[in-house]
ROSE-4610 file (N, C-alpha, C; in Angstrom, 1 decimal, always signed):
// ROSE-4610
residu = [M/M/M/T/T/T/P/P/P/E/E/E/K/K/K/L/L/L/R/R/R/T/T/T/L/L/L/L/L/L/A/A/A/A/A/A/V/V/V/A/A/A/A/A/A/G/G/G/E/E/E/V/V/V/S/S/S/T/T/T/D/D/D/D/D/D/A/A/A/V/V/V/A/A/A/Q/Q/Q/L/L/L/A/A/A/E/E/E/L/L/L/P/P/P/Y/Y/Y/A/A/A/D/D/D/L/L/L/G/G/G/F/F/F/A/A/A/K/K/K/L/L/L/D/D/D/L/L/L/H/H/H/R/R/R/E/E/E/L/L/L/R/R/R/S/S/S/G/G/G/L/L/L/P/P/P/E/E/E/A/A/A/I/I/I/Y/Y/Y/A/A/A/A/A/A/G/G/G/K/K/K/R/R/R/S/S/S/D/D/D/D/D/D/L/L/L/V/V/V/A/A/A/I/I/I/C/C/C/R/R/R/R/R/R/V/V/V/E/E/E/A/A/A/A/A/A/H/H/H/G/G/G/R/R/R/V/V/V/L/L/L/V/V/V/T/T/T/R/R/R/L/L/L/E/E/E/A/A/A/E/E/E/P/P/P/A/A/A/A/A/A/A/A/A/L/L/L/A/A/A/A/A/A/E/E/E/L/L/L/P/P/P/D/D/D/A/A/A/N/N/N/Y/Y/Y/H/H/H/E/E/E/R/R/R/A/A/A/R/R/R/V/V/V/L/L/L/T/T/T/L/L/L/G/G/G/A/A/A/P/P/P/H/H/H/D/D/D/D/D/D/P/P/P/E/E/E/A/A/A/G/G/G/R/R/R/V/V/V/A/A/A/V/V/V/L/L/L/A/A/A/A/A/A/G/G/G/T/T/T/S/S/S/D/D/D/L/L/L/P/P/P/V/V/V/A/A/A/D/D/D/E/E/E/A/A/A/A/A/A/V/V/V/C/C/C/L/L/L/E/E/E/F/F/F/F/F/F/G/G/G/H/H/H/P/P/P/V/V/V/D/D/D/R/R/R/V/V/V/W/W/W/D/D/D/V/V/V/G/G/G/V/V/V/A/A/A/G/G/G/L/L/L/H/H/H/R/R/R/L/L/L/L/L/L/G/G/G/Q/Q/Q/L/L/L/P/P/P/E/E/E/V/V/V/R/R/R/K/K/K/A/A/A/R/R/R/V/V/V/V/V/V/V/V/V/A/A/A/V/V/V/A/A/A/G/G/G/M/M/M/D/D/D/G/G/G/A/A/A/L/L/L/P/P/P/T/T/T/V/V/V/V/V/V/A/A/A/S/S/S/L/L/L/V/V/V/K/K/K/V/V/V/P/P/P/V/V/V/V/V/V/A/A/A/V/V/V/P/P/P/T/T/T/S/S/S/V/V/V/G/G/G/Y/Y/Y/G/G/G/A/A/A/S/S/S/F/F/F/G/G/G/G/G/G/V/V/V/A/A/A/A/A/A/L/L/L/L/L/L/T/T/T/M/M/M/L/L/L/N/N/N/A/A/A/C/C/C/A/A/A/P/P/P/G/G/G/V/V/V/G/G/G/V/V/V/V/V/V/N/N/N/I/I/I/D/D/D/N/N/N/G/G/G/Y/Y/Y/G/G/G/A/A/A/A/A/A/V/V/V/L/L/L/A/A/A/S/S/S/R/R/R/A/A/A/A/A/A/R/R/R/G/G/G/G/G/G]
num = [1/1/1/2/2/2/3/3/3/4/4/4/5/5/5/6/6/6/7/7/7/8/8/8/9/9/9/10/10/10/11/11/11/12/12/12/13/13/13/14/14/14/15/15/15/16/16/16/17/17/17/18/18/18/19/19/19/20/20/20/21/21/21/22/22/22/23/23/23/24/24/24/25/25/25/26/26/26/27/27/27/28/28/28/29/29/29/30/30/30/31/31/31/32/32/32/33/33/33/34/34/34/35/35/35/36/36/36/37/37/37/38/38/38/39/39/39/40/40/40/41/41/41/42/42/42/43/43/43/44/44/44/45/45/45/46/46/46/47/47/47/48/48/48/49/49/49/50/50/50/51/51/51/52/52/52/53/53/53/54/54/54/55/55/55/56/56/56/57/57/57/58/58/58/59/59/59/60/60/60/61/61/61/62/62/62/63/63/63/64/64/64/65/65/65/66/66/66/67/67/67/68/68/68/69/69/69/70/70/70/71/71/71/72/72/72/73/73/73/74/74/74/75/75/75/76/76/76/77/77/77/78/78/78/79/79/79/80/80/80/81/81/81/82/82/82/83/83/83/84/84/84/85/85/85/86/86/86/87/87/87/88/88/88/89/89/89/90/90/90/91/91/91/92/92/92/93/93/93/94/94/94/95/95/95/96/96/96/97/97/97/98/98/98/99/99/99/100/100/100/101/101/101/102/102/102/103/103/103/104/104/104/105/105/105/106/106/106/107/107/107/108/108/108/109/109/109/110/110/110/111/111/111/112/112/112/113/113/113/114/114/114/115/115/115/116/116/116/117/117/117/118/118/118/119/119/119/120/120/120/121/121/121/122/122/122/123/123/123/124/124/124/125/125/125/126/126/126/127/127/127/128/128/128/129/129/129/130/130/130/131/131/131/132/132/132/133/133/133/134/134/134/135/135/135/136/136/136/137/137/137/138/138/138/139/139/139/140/140/140/141/141/141/142/142/142/143/143/143/144/144/144/145/145/145/146/146/146/147/147/147/148/148/148/149/149/149/150/150/150/151/151/151/152/152/152/153/153/153/154/154/154/155/155/155/156/156/156/157/157/157/158/158/158/159/159/159/160/160/160/161/161/161/162/162/162/163/163/163/164/164/164/165/165/165/166/166/166/167/167/167/168/168/168/169/169/169/170/170/170/171/171/171/172/172/172/173/173/173/174/174/174/175/175/175/176/176/176/177/177/177/178/178/178/179/179/179/180/180/180/181/181/181/182/182/182/183/183/183/184/184/184/185/185/185/186/186/186/187/187/187/188/188/188/189/189/189/190/190/190/191/191/191/192/192/192/193/193/193/194/194/194/195/195/195/196/196/196/197/197/197/198/198/198/199/199/199/200/200/200/201/201/201/202/202/202/203/203/203/204/204/204/205/205/205/206/206/206/207/207/207/208/208/208/209/209/209/210/210/210/211/211/211/212/212/212/213/213/213/214/214/214/215/215/215/216/216/216/217/217/217/218/218/218/219/219/219/220/220/220/221/221/221/222/222/222/223/223/223/224/224/224/225/225/225/226/226/226/227/227/227/228/228/228/229/229/229/230/230/230/231/231/231/232/232/232/233/233/233/234/234/234/235/235/235/236/236/236/237/237/237/238/238/238/239/239/239/240/240/240/241/241/241/242/242/242/243/243/243/244/244/244/245/245/245/246/246/246/247/247/247/248/248/248/249/249/249]
x = [+0.8/+0.0/+0.9/+0.6/+1.3/+0.8/+1.6/+1.1/-0.2/-0.2/-1.4/-2.7/-2.5/-3.6/-4.1/-3.1/-3.4/-4.2/-3.7/-4.4/-5.9/-6.0/-7.3/-8.2/-7.7/-8.5/-8.9/-8.0/-8.3/-9.3/-9.2/-10.2/-11.6/-11.6/-12.9/-13.5/-12.7/-13.2/-13.7/-13.0/-13.4/-14.7/-14.9/-16.1/-17.3/-17.1/-18.1/-18.4/-17.4/-17.6/-17.1/-16.2/-15.7/-15.8/-16.3/-16.4/-15.1/-15.0/-13.8/-13.4/-14.4/-14.0/-13.4/-13.9/-13.3/-11.9/-11.7/-10.4/-9.4/-9.9/-9.0/-8.6/-9.6/-9.3/-8.2/-8.3/-7.3/-5.9/-5.9/-4.7/-4.0/-4.7/-4.3/-3.0/-2.7/-1.5/-0.4/-0.5/+0.6/+1.9/+2.0/+3.4/+3.9/+3.1/+3.4/+2.2/+2.2/+1.2/+1.9/+1.3/+1.9/+1.2/+2.0/+1.6/+2.0/+2.6/+3.1/+4.5/+4.8/+6.1/+6.9/+6.1/+6.8/+6.0/+6.7/+6.1/+6.4/+5.4/+5.6/+5.5/+6.5/+6.6/+5.9/+4.6/+3.7/+3.8/+4.5/+4.6/+5.9/+6.7/+8.1/+8.0/+7.1/+7.0/+6.6/+5.8/+5.4/+6.6/+7.5/+8.7/+9.8/+10.1/+11.3/+11.1/+9.9/+9.6/+9.6/+10.2/+10.2/+9.7/+8.9/+8.3/+9.3/+8.9/+9.8/+9.9/+11.1/+11.3/+11.3/+10.8/+10.8/+12.0/+12.9/+14.1/+13.7/+13.8/+13.2/+14.1/+15.4/+16.3/+16.0/+15.9/+15.6/+14.2/+13.3/+11.9/+11.2/+10.2/+9.4/+8.4/+8.0/+7.1/+5.8/+5.2/+3.9/+4.0/+5.1/+5.3/+5.5/+6.2/+6.3/+5.0/+4.1/+2.8/+2.0/+2.0/+1.3/+1.8/+3.1/+3.7/+3.3/+3.4/+3.2/+1.7/+0.8/-0.6/-0.9/-0.3/-0.6/+0.0/+1.2/+1.8/+1.0/+0.6/-0.2/-1.5/-2.2/-3.4/-3.1/-2.0/-1.6/-1.2/-0.3/+0.3/-0.1/-0.7/-0.9/+0.3/+1.4/+2.7/+3.5/+4.3/+5.2/+6.5/+7.6/+8.9/+9.6/+10.0/+10.7/+12.1/+13.1/+14.5/+15.0/+16.1/+16.8/+15.8/+15.0/+14.0/+14.5/+14.8/+15.3/+14.1/+14.4/+13.4/+12.3/+12.7/+11.7/+10.6/+11.1/+10.0/+9.3/+10.0/+9.3/+8.1/+8.3/+7.2/+6.0/+6.3/+5.2/+4.5/+5.3/+4.7/+3.9/+4.4/+3.7/+2.4/+2.3/+1.1/+0.0/+0.4/-0.5/-0.8/+0.1/+0.0/+0.2/-0.8/-0.6/-0.3/-0.5/-0.2/+1.2/+2.0/+3.4/+4.3/+5.4/+6.4/+7.7/+8.3/+9.5/+10.6/+11.6/+12.8/+13.9/+14.1/+14.9/+16.3/+17.0/+18.4/+18.6/+17.7/+17.8/+17.4/+16.7/+16.1/+15.2/+14.4/+13.4/+12.0/+11.1/+9.7/+9.0/+8.2/+7.5/+6.0/+5.2/+3.8/+3.2/+2.4/+1.8/+2.6/+2.0/+2.7/+3.9/+4.9/+6.0/+5.5/+6.4/+6.1/+5.9/+4.9/+4.8/+5.3/+6.5/+7.2/+7.9/+7.3/+7.9/+9.3/+9.6/+10.8/+11.9/+11.6/+12.6/+13.6/+14.9/+15.9/+16.4/+17.0/+17.5/+18.8/+18.9/+20.0/+20.7/+22.0/+22.7/+23.2/+23.0/+23.5/+24.6/+25.8/+26.9/+27.4/+27.6/+28.1/+29.5/+30.5/+31.8/+31.9/+31.3/+31.3/+30.0/+29.8/+28.6/+28.3/+29.4/+29.2/+28.6/+28.7/+28.2/+26.7/+26.1/+24.8/+23.7/+23.7/+22.7/+22.6/+23.7/+23.7/+23.3/+23.8/+23.5/+22.0/+21.5/+20.1/+19.2/+19.6/+18.9/+18.7/+19.8/+19.8/+18.8/+19.0/+18.2/+16.7/+16.3/+14.9/+14.3/+15.0/+14.5/+14.4/+15.4/+15.3/+14.1/+13.8/+12.6/+11.3/+11.3/+10.2/+10.0/+11.1/+11.0/+10.6/+10.5/+10.0/+11.1/+12.3/+13.4/+13.5/+13.8/+14.2/+15.7/+15.9/+17.2/+17.9/+19.1/+20.0/+20.9/+20.7/+21.6/+22.8/+24.0/+25.2/+26.0/+26.0/+26.6/+28.0/+28.8/+30.1/+31.1/+31.3/+32.1/+33.3/+33.8/+34.9/+36.2/+37.1/+38.4/+39.3/+39.0/+39.8/+39.8/+38.7/+38.6/+38.0/+38.8/+38.3/+37.6/+37.9/+37.3/+35.8/+35.4/+33.9/+33.2/+33.8/+33.1/+33.1/+34.3/+34.4/+33.4/+33.0/+32.1/+30.6/+30.4/+29.1/+28.9/+30.0/+30.0/+28.9/+28.6/+27.6/+26.2/+25.9/+24.7/+24.8/+25.9/+26.1/+26.0/+26.5/+26.5/+25.2/+24.1/+22.8/+22.1/+22.8/+22.2/+22.4/+21.5/+21.7/+22.5/+22.5/+23.4/+23.8/+25.0/+25.5/+25.8/+25.3/+25.6/+26.6/+27.8/+28.8/+29.1/+28.8/+28.9/+30.1/+31.0/+32.2/+32.7/+33.2/+34.0/+35.5/+36.2/+37.6/+38.3/+39.0/+39.8/+38.9/+37.6/+36.7/+37.1/+37.7/+38.2/+37.2/+36.2/+35.2/+34.7/+34.2/+33.6/+34.6/+35.9/+36.9/+37.1/+37.1/+37.3/+36.0/+34.8/+33.6/+33.6/+33.9/+33.9/+34.8/+35.9/+36.8/+36.3/+35.2/+34.7/+33.3/+32.6/+31.3/+31.2/+30.2/+30.0/+28.9/+28.4/+27.3/+27.8/+27.0/+27.4/+27.5/+28.5/+28.7/+28.5/+27.5/+27.3/+28.0/+29.0/+29.9/+29.3/+29.2/+28.8/+29.8/+30.5/+31.4/+30.7/+31.1/+30.5/+31.4/+30.9/+31.7/+32.4/+32.3/+32.9/+34.4/+35.1/+36.6/+37.2/+38.5/+39.3/+39.6/+40.4/+40.6/+41.1/+42.0/+42.5/+41.5/+40.4/+39.3/+38.6/+38.8/+38.2/+36.7/+36.0/+34.5/+34.0/+34.8/+34.4/+35.0/+35.8/+36.5/+37.5/+38.2/+39.2/+38.6/+37.5/+36.8/+36.2/+35.7/+35.2/+36.3/+37.5/+38.6/+39.0/+39.1/+39.4/+38.5/+37.2/+36.2/+36.2/+36.5/+36.6/+37.8/+38.9/+40.1/+40.1/+39.0/+38.9/+39.6/+40.5/+41.2/+40.4/+39.3/+38.4/+37.3/+37.1/+36.0/+34.6/+33.6/+32.2/+31.7/+32.4/+32.1/+31.5/+30.3/+29.8/+29.7/+30.0/+30.2/+29.1/+28.4/+27.5/+28.2/+27.5/+28.0/+28.1/+28.9/+29.1/+27.8/+27.6/+26.5/+25.2/+25.2/+24.0/+23.4/+22.8/+22.1/+21.0/+20.2/+19.0/+19.5/+20.5/+20.9/+21.5/+22.1/+22.6/+21.5/+20.4/+19.2/+18.6/+18.5/+17.9/+18.7/+20.1/+21.0/+20.9/+21.0/+20.9/+19.6/+18.5/+17.2/+17.1/+17.6/+17.6/+18.4/+19.6/+20.5/+19.9/+19.2/+18.7/+17.5/+16.8/+15.7/+16.2/+17.5/+18.0/+17.8/+17.6/+17.4/+17.0]
y = [-1.2/+0.0/+1.2/+2.2/+3.4/+4.4/+5.4/+6.4/+7.1/+7.3/+7.9/+7.1/+5.7/+4.8/+4.8/+4.8/+4.8/+6.0/+7.2/+8.4/+8.4/+7.9/+7.8/+6.9/+5.7/+4.8/+5.4/+6.0/+6.7/+7.8/+8.5/+9.6/+9.0/+7.9/+7.2/+6.7/+6.1/+5.7/+6.8/+7.9/+9.1/+9.7/+9.6/+10.1/+9.1/+7.9/+6.9/+6.2/+6.3/+5.7/+4.2/+3.9/+2.6/+2.2/+1.0/+0.5/+0.2/+0.2/-0.2/-1.6/-2.5/-3.9/-4.0/-3.3/-3.3/-2.7/-1.7/-1.0/-2.0/-2.7/-3.7/-4.8/-5.2/-6.2/-5.8/-4.5/-3.9/-3.8/-3.5/-3.2/-4.5/-5.6/-6.9/-7.3/-7.0/-7.4/-6.4/-5.4/-4.4/-5.1/-6.0/-6.6/-7.3/-8.2/-8.8/-9.6/-9.9/-10.7/-12.1/-13.1/-14.5/-15.2/-15.4/-16.1/-17.6/-18.0/-19.4/-19.5/-19.2/-19.2/-17.9/-16.9/-15.5/-14.8/-14.0/-13.1/-11.7/-11.0/-9.7/-8.6/-7.8/-6.7/-5.5/-5.5/-4.4/-3.2/-3.3/-2.2/-1.3/-1.8/-1.2/+0.3/+0.6/+2.0/+2.9/+2.5/+3.3/+3.5/+2.5/+2.6/+3.4/+3.1/+3.6/+4.6/+4.8/+5.7/+5.2/+4.0/+3.3/+1.9/+1.4/+0.1/-1.0/-2.2/-3.4/-3.6/-3.8/-4.2/-5.7/-6.2/-7.7/-8.0/-8.8/-9.3/-10.6/-10.5/-11.6/-12.8/-12.6/-13.7/-14.9/-16.0/-17.3/-17.6/-16.6/-16.9/-17.4/-18.3/-18.8/-17.8/-17.8/-16.8/-16.8/-18.0/-17.9/-17.3/-17.5/-16.9/-15.4/-15.0/-13.5/-12.9/-13.5/-13.0/-12.8/-13.9/-13.8/-12.7/-12.6/-11.5/-10.1/-9.9/-8.6/-8.2/-9.2/-8.9/-8.5/-9.1/-8.8/-7.4/-7.1/-5.9/-4.7/-5.0/-4.0/-3.7/-4.7/-4.5/-3.7/-3.8/-3.1/-1.7/-1.5/-0.2/+0.5/-0.2/+0.4/+0.6/+0.2/+0.3/-1.0/-1.3/-2.5/-2.2/-2.7/-2.5/-3.9/-4.4/-5.7/-5.5/-6.0/-5.8/-7.2/-7.1/-8.3/-9.3/-8.7/-9.5/-9.7/-10.9/-11.2/-11.2/-11.2/-10.9/-12.0/-13.3/-14.4/-14.3/-14.3/-14.1/-12.8/-11.7/-10.4/-10.5/-11.3/-11.5/-12.2/-13.2/-13.9/-13.0/-12.1/-11.2/-10.1/-9.6/-8.6/-9.1/-10.4/-11.0/-11.0/-11.1/-11.1/-9.7/-8.8/-7.4/-6.5/-6.3/-5.5/-4.1/-3.5/-2.1/-1.9/-3.0/-2.9/-2.4/-1.8/-1.4/-2.1/-2.8/-3.5/-2.7/-2.4/-1.6/-2.7/-3.0/-4.2/-4.1/-3.0/-2.8/-2.8/-2.2/-2.1/-3.4/-4.3/-5.5/-5.2/-4.1/-3.6/-3.6/-4.0/-3.8/-2.9/-1.9/-1.0/-1.1/-0.9/-0.9/+0.2/+1.1/+2.1/+3.4/+4.5/+5.8/+5.9/+6.6/+6.9/+7.6/+7.6/+8.4/+9.9/+10.5/+12.0/+12.7/+13.2/+13.8/+15.1/+16.2/+17.5/+17.8/+17.1/+17.3/+16.4/+15.5/+14.6/+15.3/+15.3/+16.1/+15.4/+16.2/+15.8/+14.9/+13.8/+12.9/+12.7/+12.8/+12.5/+11.1/+10.3/+8.9/+8.9/+8.6/+8.6/+7.1/+6.8/+5.5/+5.7/+5.0/+5.2/+4.7/+3.6/+3.0/+2.4/+2.2/+1.6/+0.2/-0.5/-1.8/-1.7/-0.5/-0.3/+0.1/+0.2/+0.8/-0.1/-1.4/-2.1/-1.8/-1.6/-1.3/+0.2/+1.1/+2.5/+2.7/+2.0/+2.2/+1.6/+0.6/+0.0/+1.1/+1.8/+2.9/+4.0/+4.4/+5.5/+5.2/+4.0/+3.7/+3.6/+3.0/+3.0/+4.4/+5.2/+6.6/+7.3/+7.2/+7.8/+7.2/+5.9/+5.3/+5.9/+6.2/+6.8/+8.3/+8.9/+10.2/+11.3/+10.9/+11.8/+12.2/+13.5/+13.8/+13.2/+12.6/+11.9/+12.4/+12.8/+13.1/+11.9/+11.3/+10.2/+10.8/+10.5/+10.9/+9.7/+9.3/+8.0/+8.2/+7.2/+7.0/+8.2/+8.4/+9.5/+9.0/+7.8/+7.3/+8.0/+7.6/+8.4/+8.1/+7.1/+6.9/+8.1/+8.9/+10.1/+11.2/+11.7/+12.6/+13.8/+14.3/+15.5/+15.2/+14.0/+13.7/+14.0/+13.7/+14.1/+15.6/+16.2/+17.7/+18.5/+18.0/+18.7/+18.6/+17.6/+17.4/+18.0/+18.6/+19.1/+20.1/+21.0/+22.0/+21.3/+20.3/+19.5/+18.7/+18.0/+17.1/+17.9/+19.1/+19.9/+20.5/+20.3/+20.6/+19.6/+18.4/+17.3/+17.5/+16.9/+16.9/+15.7/+14.7/+13.5/+13.0/+12.4/+11.8/+10.3/+9.5/+8.1/+7.8/+7.3/+7.0/+5.5/+5.0/+3.6/+3.3/+2.4/+2.1/+0.7/+0.1/-1.2/-0.9/-1.9/-1.7/-1.3/-0.1/+0.4/+1.1/+1.4/+2.0/+3.4/+4.2/+5.5/+6.6/+6.4/+7.5/+8.2/+7.5/+8.1/+9.1/+8.7/+9.5/+10.8/+10.7/+12.0/+12.8/+12.2/+13.0/+13.7/+13.0/+13.5/+14.7/+14.8/+15.9/+17.1/+17.0/+18.1/+18.6/+17.9/+18.3/+18.5/+19.1/+19.4/+18.6/+17.6/+16.7/+15.3/+14.5/+13.1/+12.3/+11.4/+10.6/+9.1/+8.5/+7.0/+6.3/+5.5/+4.7/+3.3/+2.9/+1.5/+0.8/-0.1/-0.9/-2.0/-2.2/-3.2/-4.3/-5.4/-6.6/-6.6/-5.4/-5.2/-5.1/-5.9/-5.8/-7.1/-7.0/-8.2/-9.0/-10.1/-11.0/-10.5/-9.5/-9.0/-8.1/-7.8/-7.0/-7.9/-9.2/-10.1/-9.9/-9.8/-9.7/-8.4/-7.4/-6.1/-5.9/-6.8/-6.6/-5.5/-5.4/-4.4/-3.0/-2.8/-1.6/-1.3/-2.3/-2.1/-1.6/-2.2/-1.8/-0.4/+0.0/+1.3/+2.3/+2.0/+3.0/+3.1/+2.0/+2.0/+2.8/+2.8/+3.5/+4.9/+5.5/+6.8/+7.8/+8.6/+9.7/+10.9/+11.1/+12.2/+11.9/+12.8/+12.5/+12.6/+12.1/+12.2/+11.1/+10.0/+8.8/+7.7/+7.2/+6.1/+4.9/+3.7/+2.6/+1.5/+1.1/-0.1/-1.3/-2.4/-3.7/-3.7/-4.7/-4.8/-5.0/-4.3/-4.3/-4.0/-3.3/-3.1/-1.7/-1.6/-0.4/+0.0/-1.0/-0.7/-0.2/-0.8/-0.3/+1.1/+1.4/+2.8/+3.7/+3.3/+4.2/+4.5/+3.5/+3.7/+4.7/+4.4/+5.3/+6.7/+6.9/+8.2/+8.9/+8.2/+8.7/+9.3/+8.5/+9.0/+10.2/+10.2/+11.4/+12.6/+12.4/+13.5/+14.1/+13.3/+13.8/+14.4/+14.2/+14.7/+13.8/+12.5/+11.5/+10.2]
z = [+0.0/+0.0/+0.0/-0.9/-1.0/+0.0/+0.4/+1.3/+0.8/-0.5/-1.1/-0.9/-1.1/-0.9/+0.5/+1.5/+2.9/+3.3/+2.8/+3.2/+2.6/+1.4/+0.8/+1.6/+2.0/+2.8/+4.1/+4.8/+6.1/+6.0/+4.9/+4.7/+4.4/+3.7/+3.4/+4.7/+5.6/+6.9/+7.7/+7.7/+8.5/+7.9/+6.6/+6.0/+6.0/+6.6/+6.6/+5.3/+4.4/+3.1/+3.1/+4.0/+4.2/+5.6/+5.9/+7.2/+7.8/+9.2/+9.8/+9.5/+9.4/+9.0/+7.7/+6.7/+5.4/+5.4/+6.2/+6.3/+6.9/+8.0/+8.6/+7.6/+6.8/+5.8/+4.8/+4.4/+3.4/+4.1/+5.4/+6.1/+6.6/+6.5/+7.1/+6.5/+5.2/+4.5/+4.5/+5.4/+5.5/+5.8/+6.7/+6.9/+5.6/+5.1/+3.8/+3.3/+2.0/+1.4/+1.1/+1.6/+1.5/+0.4/-0.7/-1.9/-1.8/-0.7/-0.6/-1.0/-2.3/-2.8/-2.6/-2.2/-2.0/-1.0/-0.2/+0.8/+0.3/-0.1/-0.8/+0.3/+0.3/+1.3/+0.9/+1.1/+0.6/+1.5/+2.6/+3.5/+3.3/+2.4/+2.2/+1.8/+0.9/+0.5/+1.6/+2.5/+3.7/+4.6/+4.7/+5.5/+4.9/+3.6/+3.1/+1.9/+1.5/+0.4/-1.0/-1.2/-2.5/-2.3/-3.4/-3.3/-3.5/-3.1/-3.3/-4.8/-5.3/-6.7/-6.8/-7.9/-8.2/-9.0/-8.4/-9.1/-9.8/-11.2/-12.0/-12.2/-12.1/-12.4/-11.5/-12.1/-11.4/-11.1/-11.4/-11.1/-12.3/-12.1/-13.2/-13.7/-15.0/-15.6/-14.8/-14.5/-13.8/-12.4/-11.7/-10.4/-10.6/-11.6/-11.9/-12.1/-12.9/-13.2/-11.9/-11.1/-9.8/-8.9/-8.8/-8.0/-8.5/-9.9/-10.4/-10.3/-10.4/-10.3/-8.9/-7.9/-6.5/-6.1/-6.6/-6.4/-7.0/-8.3/-9.0/-8.2/-7.6/-6.9/-5.6/-5.0/-3.8/-4.1/-5.1/-5.3/-6.6/-7.6/-8.9/-9.7/-9.2/-9.9/-9.7/-10.7/-10.6/-11.2/-10.6/-11.1/-11.0/-12.2/-12.3/-12.9/-12.2/-12.7/-13.1/-13.9/-14.4/-15.1/-16.0/-16.7/-18.2/-18.5/-19.9/-20.9/-22.2/-23.2/-23.2/-23.0/-23.1/-22.0/-20.7/-19.7/-19.8/-20.3/-20.5/-21.4/-22.5/-23.4/-22.8/-22.0/-21.3/-20.3/-19.6/-18.6/-19.3/-20.4/-21.2/-21.7/-22.1/-22.6/-21.5/-20.2/-19.1/-18.6/-18.8/-18.3/-19.5/-20.3/-21.6/-21.4/-20.2/-20.0/-19.5/-19.4/-18.9/-20.0/-19.6/-20.6/-20.3/-21.3/-21.2/-21.8/-21.0/-21.4/-21.7/-22.9/-23.3/-22.8/-23.1/-22.8/-21.3/-20.6/-19.1/-18.5/-19.2/-18.7/-17.5/-17.7/-16.6/-17.2/-16.4/-16.8/-15.8/-16.3/-15.4/-15.8/-14.8/-15.0/-14.1/-14.6/-13.9/-14.0/-13.5/-13.6/-12.7/-13.0/-12.1/-10.9/-9.9/-8.7/-9.0/-8.5/-8.7/-7.5/-7.6/-6.5/-7.0/-6.8/-7.3/-6.6/-5.5/-4.8/-5.3/-6.2/-6.7/-7.6/-7.1/-7.8/-9.1/-10.0/-11.2/-11.0/-11.7/-11.6/-13.0/-13.1/-14.3/-14.2/-15.2/-15.3/-16.4/-16.1/-17.0/-17.3/-18.5/-18.9/-19.5/-19.0/-19.6/-21.0/-21.3/-22.7/-23.1/-24.4/-24.8/-24.2/-23.9/-23.3/-21.9/-21.3/-19.9/-19.9/-21.1/-21.2/-20.5/-20.6/-19.9/-18.4/-17.7/-16.3/-16.1/-16.9/-16.8/-17.1/-18.1/-18.5/-17.4/-16.7/-15.6/-14.5/-14.2/-13.2/-13.7/-15.0/-15.5/-15.5/-16.0/-16.0/-14.6/-13.7/-12.3/-11.7/-11.9/-11.4/-12.0/-13.3/-13.9/-13.3/-13.0/-12.3/-10.9/-10.3/-8.9/-9.0/-10.2/-10.3/-10.6/-10.9/-11.1/-12.6/-12.9/-14.2/-14.4/-15.5/-15.7/-17.0/-16.8/-18.0/-18.3/-19.5/-19.9/-20.6/-20.2/-20.8/-21.1/-22.3/-22.7/-23.4/-23.2/-23.9/-23.5/-22.2/-21.8/-20.9/-21.2/-20.4/-20.5/-19.6/-19.5/-20.7/-21.5/-22.7/-23.7/-23.5/-24.3/-23.4/-22.6/-21.5/-22.0/-23.3/-23.8/-24.0/-24.2/-24.4/-23.1/-21.9/-20.7/-20.4/-20.7/-20.4/-21.2/-22.4/-23.2/-22.7/-21.8/-21.2/-19.8/-19.3/-17.9/-17.6/-18.4/-18.1/-17.8/-18.6/-18.3/-17.1/-16.9/-15.7/-14.4/-14.4/-13.2/-12.8/-13.6/-13.2/-12.3/-12.2/-11.5/-10.0/-9.2/-7.7/-7.3/-8.1/-7.9/-9.2/-9.3/-10.5/-10.3/-11.2/-11.2/-12.3/-12.0/-12.9/-13.1/-14.3/-14.5/-15.4/-14.9/-15.7/-15.4/-16.5/-16.3/-16.5/-17.1/-17.4/-16.2/-16.2/-15.1/-14.1/-14.4/-13.4/-13.0/-13.8/-13.3/-13.4/-14.2/-14.4/-13.2/-12.1/-11.0/-10.3/-10.2/-9.5/-10.3/-11.6/-12.4/-12.3/-12.3/-12.2/-10.8/-9.7/-8.4/-8.2/-9.0/-9.0/-9.7/-10.4/-11.3/-10.9/-10.0/-9.6/-8.0/-7.6/-6.1/-5.5/-6.2/-5.7/-5.5/-4.7/-4.5/-5.9/-5.9/-7.1/-6.6/-7.3/-7.0/-8.1/-7.7/-8.6/-8.8/-10.0/-10.3/-11.2/-10.6/-11.5/-12.3/-13.5/-14.3/-14.6/-15.0/-15.3/-16.7/-17.4/-18.7/-18.6/-19.4/-19.4/-19.8/-20.0/-20.4/-19.1/-19.3/-18.2/-16.9/-16.8/-15.6/-14.9/-15.6/-14.9/-13.9/-13.9/-13.0/-12.8/-13.9/-13.9/-13.2/-13.2/-12.5/-11.2/-10.7/-9.4/-9.5/-10.6/-10.8/-10.7/-11.4/-11.4/-10.0/-9.3/-8.0/-7.0/-7.1/-6.2/-6.5/-7.8/-8.2/-7.6/-7.7/-7.2/-5.6/-5.0/-3.5/-3.1/-3.9/-3.6/-4.3/-4.7/-5.3/-4.5/-5.1/-4.3/-4.3/-5.1/-5.0/-4.0/-3.0/-2.0/-2.6/-1.9/-2.3/-3.2/-3.2/-4.0/-3.2/-3.5/-2.8/-3.9/-3.5/-4.5/-4.2/-5.2/-5.1/-5.7/-5.7/-6.1/-7.7/-8.1/-9.6/-10.3/-11.4/-12.3/-11.6/-10.4/-9.6/-10.0/-11.2/-11.6/-10.7/-10.3/-9.5/-8.1/-7.5/-6.2/-6.3/-7.4/-7.6/-7.7/-8.4/-8.5/-7.2/-6.3/-5.0/-4.2/-4.2/-3.4/-4.0/-5.3/-5.9/-5.6/-5.6/-5.4/-3.9/-3.0/-1.6/-1.4/-2.1/-1.9/-2.6/-3.8/-4.5/-3.8/-2.9/-2.1/-0.8/-0.5/+0.8/+1.9/+1.6/+2.7/+2.2]
């Protein structure tokens, strides 16, 4: 249940339009909705401001459909991450109003959050190979209600490409910097802007990148202050951290 739905329900009870028994029935699943194979945390948005995301990897299509339908009934919005094309097609057939963002591997259903206080976020990708992770962050941020500036292919191998975009990047309240290989982009960005930088290492790179560990270590050892690092390929986690920072909490 979203804060808006809770306020509407309480107002309806106060106005005598909904009985207390009906209200109790609707509130009974606030801790979680038990589907047997999944316990859906429908209370999360009330606690933390953002709804539970459905992580699709490893889930069966029929289980995903059941989860999405229940979340839609509770929130009117659904966010599914790490959803590959084949299960996405099955899900879209059952949820025709959903939008599948193929490169981001994200499915959204319902209107984004309406929050006039949601600050602008710039999402930077070092290279084209980093775009799946960067776009995951961007799509999730837009679903959370943020204006997002996508700044692609601005890695340190051609630093002039980033410098040419700085006026736009500096308009953001938070910057998400996504990079594989040597992972140097967030450090450079943090030296050029006065806002928090969320660093996202990707698994892009040759053998000695160790599946993104090299980029992760570079970002953790950033010599420019103001950098926060999330896990390898974790575009969704970067979006959540950036969203909270952009809202001031």
